[in-house]
N, C-alpha and C positions, 0 to 999 in steps of 0.2 A: 504494500500500500504506500502511496506517496505521503510525504510529510505534510503536516497541516501548518499553515502560517498563522501566527497569533500576535497580538499586541499585549505586552505585559502591563498589568494595571498596578503591580507592586513588584518589589525585588523578589526574585525567586533564586534561592541558593543553587549554584552551579548552572544557572541558565541565563540570567541577565537582570538588568535594572528596569525600573518603571519606564515605559515608553518604547522599549526595545522591540523590534520585529524579530521574532524567533520562529524557527521551524522545528516542530517536535513530532513525535510519533502520534498517530491518531488516538491510540488508547490513553496516552498520558494527557492529551488535551481533553478527551471526552470524559475520563474518569477522575481527573484531579484538577487541572487548571480551570476549566470552564465551570464545573459545579461549585468550586470554592471561590469563584469570582476573582481569581488571580490574573485572568487574561480574558480577552475577547477575540473573536475571529477577525483576521485582518482582511476586511473587504473595504471597498471604496467608501461606503456610508459610515462604517465604524471608524475608519481612519479620520474622516472629517469630523465626526462627533468627538473622538478622542482629542484631536488638536484644539477644538473649541473648549473642552473641559480640562485640558492639561494643567493650566495654572491652578485651577481649583483643586484638582486631584493631588498635585504636588504640595499645595498648602496643607491639605488634610493629612498627607503622609508626613510632612515635616512636624506638624502638631503632634501626631501619634508617636513619632520617633522621639521627640523631646520629652514627652510624658513617660515613655518607656525608659529613657535614659535616667530620668529622675528616680523612677522606681528601682532601676538597677543600682544606682548609687546608694539608695536607702537599704536595700536588702543584699548587697554584695557579700559573698562569703557565707550565705545561709547554709545551715546544716539541719537536715530533718532526720528524724528517727522513724524507722519502719520496723515494727515487731513482727517476726515470722517464726514458725516452727522449723527446726532444722535437726539433722542427724548429728551424731557424734563427730563426724569428720568436718562439719561446718557447711555441708551441702543443704540447701533449702528444699523443702517439700513443695516444689513448684518454683516460681520465680517472682521477682518484684517487677510489676508492669508500670508503664507510663501512667496509667490511671492511679495506681497506688501512690506514686511519687507526686502527682498533681494533687491528690487528696491530702497528703502529708504537708505539702507546701501551703495549701489553702488553710489548713489547721494552724500553720505557723504564721499566717498573716499575709502570704503572697498568693493572691487569687489568680490562678492559671487554669487552663484546661489541658487535657491529656495530649492534644495535638501539638502543644508548645514544648513538650518534653521530648528531647532528642536522645534516644538510647542507642549507642553504637552496637551494644550487644546486651542480651538479657542479663539481669543480675540474679545469679543462682547460688551465691555463697554469702556467708556472714562476712561482715567487715564494712569498711568505708569505700564508697564508690563515687567518683566524680561524674556528674551528669550535666549536660548542657540544657538550658532553658531559653527558648527564643521568645523574648518579650515583644519583639517587633522583627520584621524581616531583616532589619539592619542592626538590631540590638540583641546581644546574646550574653547571658550570665552563666557562671558555673556555680552549681550548688553541690554540697556533699550529702550523700545519702548514707546514713548509718544503719545498716541492717543487723539486727540483733535478736536474740531470743527473749530478752527481758530488758526493762529500762535500766536495771543495774549493770547488765552486760554492755548496754549501749554507752553508759557513762565510762566504763573501763576502756572500751574501744576508743572513745573520744579522747581519753587521756593518753592513748598510745599503747596501752597494754594489749598483749595478744590474748585471745580467748579461744576456747574450744580445744580440739585435739592437738593443734600445733603447740599451744601453751602447755598442755599436759606433757607432750613429748619433750619440750625444752626443759621443763622442770625435772623430768626423769633423767635426762642426759646430764643436767647439772649435778644431781644427786650421785649418779654413777661416777662422774669425774671426781667429785669430792671423796668418794669412798676409795678410789684408786690411790689417792695420795695421803691416806690416813697413816698416822704413825703406828708402828707395831706396839703391842702392849709391853709394859715394863717386864724385864726378865726374859723376854724372847730374844733369841739369837739374831744378831744383825747379819745380814748376808754380806760376804766380802765382795768388794767391787774390784 
């Protein structure tokens, strides 16, 4: 199928800026860009209409971006806690989704929806995970998601302590190493070196 030509109504990551004429695959246009009103079809009437409204659209975009930048300054470095059940090895029973992160952010005072959360890969283990949140197509912040089994465990993770099976293994290794260097009891023969 031939590519579809569109006019972008806002910045789209890895595609272009507002006002750019782009060619995309028909499915991307039909299923994502057009329904979410991120673009319009590039025909003669739409080009003319866009040029007439361009100043107004750019002003609206600038206003939304400035508002998003103010929010980003206010909540920069946000850390949210997500409580989940996990096995002894620290693997979650399931995963933490973008909806879970959006709900936790909303509870912490940052109102976002799940489409704004950008997960590179699903969170399937306990610990701290950096996540990107798109407040505006041009404004992105990083938040930290603290996945733990309990609020107490989340506090320990936030302080930098290891929890779960790794912490138990490290503690056992430290005890074994200390036992290897113990002094022999008094009266025992010292080996000759």
